[in-house]
C-alpha positions in Angstrom: -78.6 -17.7 186.4 -75.0 -17.8 185.8 -73.0 -20.8 187.4 -76.1 -22.2 188.8 -77.2 -22.8 185.1 -73.7 -23.9 184.1 -73.8 -26.9 186.9 -77.3 -27.8 185.8 -76.1 -28.1 182.2 -73.1 -30.4 183.0 -75.3 -32.3 185.6 -77.8 -32.7 183.0 -75.3 -33.6 180.0 -73.5 -36.2 182.3 -76.8 -38.0 183.6 -78.0 -38.1 179.9 -75.2 -39.4 178.5 -74.3 -42.4 181.1 -77.1 -42.9 183.1 -80.2 -42.5 180.8 -81.6 -39.8 182.7 -83.1 -37.5 180.2 -85.2 -35.0 182.5 -84.5 -34.1 186.2 -86.2 -31.9 188.9 -84.2 -30.5 192.0 -86.9 -28.9 194.0 -86.3 -25.3 194.4 -83.4 -25.0 192.0 -84.5 -26.1 188.5 -86.5 -23.5 186.5 -89.9 -25.4 186.8 -89.8 -25.5 190.6 -91.8 -22.4 191.0 -94.8 -24.3 189.2 -94.3 -27.5 191.3 -95.6 -28.0 194.8 -93.8 -30.2 197.3 -97.0 -32.3 197.5 -96.8 -33.2 194.0 -93.4 -34.8 194.1 -94.2 -37.6 196.5 -94.8 -39.9 193.8 -91.6 -39.6 191.8 -88.4 -41.3 192.1 -85.8 -40.0 194.5 -82.2 -40.1 193.8 -79.7 -39.1 196.5 -76.0 -38.5 195.7 -73.2 -38.3 198.3 -69.8 -37.6 198.0 -68.8 -41.3 197.8 -71.0 -41.7 194.7 -69.1 -38.8 193.1 -65.7 -40.0 194.2 -67.0 -43.5 192.6 -68.0 -42.1 189.3 -64.9 -40.0 189.1 -62.6 -42.8 189.4 -64.7 -45.1 187.0 -64.7 -42.7 184.5 -61.0 -41.4 185.0 -58.7 -43.4 182.2 -56.0 -40.9 181.6 -52.8 -40.9 183.8 -51.0 -38.0 182.4 -52.9 -35.4 180.3 -51.5 -32.5 178.4 -54.5 -31.0 177.2 -57.6 -29.5 179.4 -60.7 -29.5 177.3 -63.6 -27.6 178.5 -67.3 -27.4 176.7 -69.0 -30.5 176.8 -71.7 -29.2 176.7 -70.5 -26.1 175.0 -69.1 -23.5 177.5 -71.3 -20.6 178.2 -70.6 -16.9 178.0 -70.0 -17.0 182.1 -67.8 -19.9 181.6 -65.5 -18.3 179.1 -65.4 -15.3 181.3 -64.0 -17.4 184.1 -61.6 -18.7 182.0 -60.5 -15.5 180.3 -60.2 -14.0 184.2 -57.9 -16.9 185.4 -55.8 -17.0 182.3 -55.5 -12.9 181.6 -52.0 -11.8 181.5 -50.6 -15.5 181.9 -48.9 -17.9 179.5 -50.3 -21.4 180.0 -48.0 -24.4 180.4 -50.5 -27.0 178.9 -52.9 -26.8 176.3 -56.2 -25.5 177.1 -59.2 -25.5 174.5 -62.7 -24.3 175.1 -65.6 -25.6 173.0 -68.6 -23.1 172.5 -71.3 -22.2 170.0 -70.9 -19.8 167.4 -73.3 -17.2 169.0 -71.4 -17.6 172.5 -68.3 -16.8 170.8 -69.1 -13.9 169.1 -70.4 -12.6 172.3 -67.3 -13.5 174.1 -65.2 -12.0 171.4 -67.0 -8.5 171.9 -66.3 -8.8 175.9 -62.6 -9.6 175.1 -62.7 -13.2 176.6 -61.4 -14.8 173.3 -58.5 -12.7 173.0 -57.5 -13.2 176.8 -57.9 -16.7 176.4 -56.0 -16.7 172.9 -53.5 -14.2 174.2 -52.6 -16.7 176.8 -51.9 -19.5 174.4 -55.8 -21.2 174.4 -57.9 -22.0 171.9 -61.7 -21.3 171.6 -63.4 -23.7 169.1 -66.9 -23.2 167.8 -69.5 -25.2 166.7 -68.1 -28.5 167.7 -67.7 -30.4 170.8 -64.7 -32.5 172.1 -66.5 -35.7 171.6 -66.9 -35.4 167.9 -63.9 -33.6 167.1 -60.7 -35.4 165.8 -58.8 -35.3 168.9 -56.8 -38.5 168.6 -56.0 -37.6 164.9 -54.3 -34.5 165.7 -52.2 -36.1 168.4 -54.3 -35.9 171.5 -54.4 -38.8 173.7 -55.2 -37.8 177.0 -57.3 -34.9 178.6 -58.3 -33.2 181.8 -61.8 -31.9 181.7 -64.9 -31.4 184.0 -67.1 -32.9 181.7 -68.7 -36.7 182.6 -70.0 -36.5 179.3 -66.8 -36.6 177.6 -65.4 -39.1 180.2 -68.1 -41.3 179.1 -67.7 -40.9 175.1 -64.4 -40.4 174.3 -62.6 -43.4 175.3 -65.0 -45.3 173.3 -65.5 -43.2 170.7 -61.7 -42.0 169.8 -59.5 -44.0 172.5 -58.9 -40.6 174.0 -58.2 -41.1 177.7 -59.9 -38.6 179.9 -59.1 -37.6 183.8 -62.1 -35.4 185.4 -61.5 -32.5 187.7 -63.8 -29.2 188.8 -63.8 -26.6 186.0 -61.6 -24.1 187.5 -59.0 -26.8 188.5 -58.7 -27.6 184.7 -57.8 -23.9 184.0 -55.2 -23.9 186.7 -53.9 -26.9 185.4 -53.5 -25.5 181.9 -51.7 -22.1 183.8 -49.3 -24.6 185.6 -50.8 -24.0 188.9 -53.2 -27.2 189.8 
């Protein structure tokens, strides 16, 4: 499922944190789709999201003007996402801070595949078993971040006074490399 799963994971976390939507179905996309027939969906609420809606949410959630850190992994980075980061930074030296948050199990798998050494070799950090939202970012001098996480953008300003700018996943990595 790879990147499709990662997009669904990020969408679900974003909707649950700021939209009070705990469960969603995208016909033909989400896992349960094979069990649900189109005719069974007619009584359910439908929500359409357009590009203007996405721009509006991005503007509403963006509070940082000049981030110096790119933080990925809220919810935790998957093995595929860590592989993407490793591919984009391998052989480079980061100009900005890049922190990837993931689970212990995923981190162990990423270490075996050389992803962690590629990220850390470029100057990035892989943090395991915590999330940027509950990390003491502000206490360690992080006041503005760039992230792809609407969940983080929703929680960080109110929980820790860390300001957030939103960008797509790969754009966050390019920012850290110095090619945004």
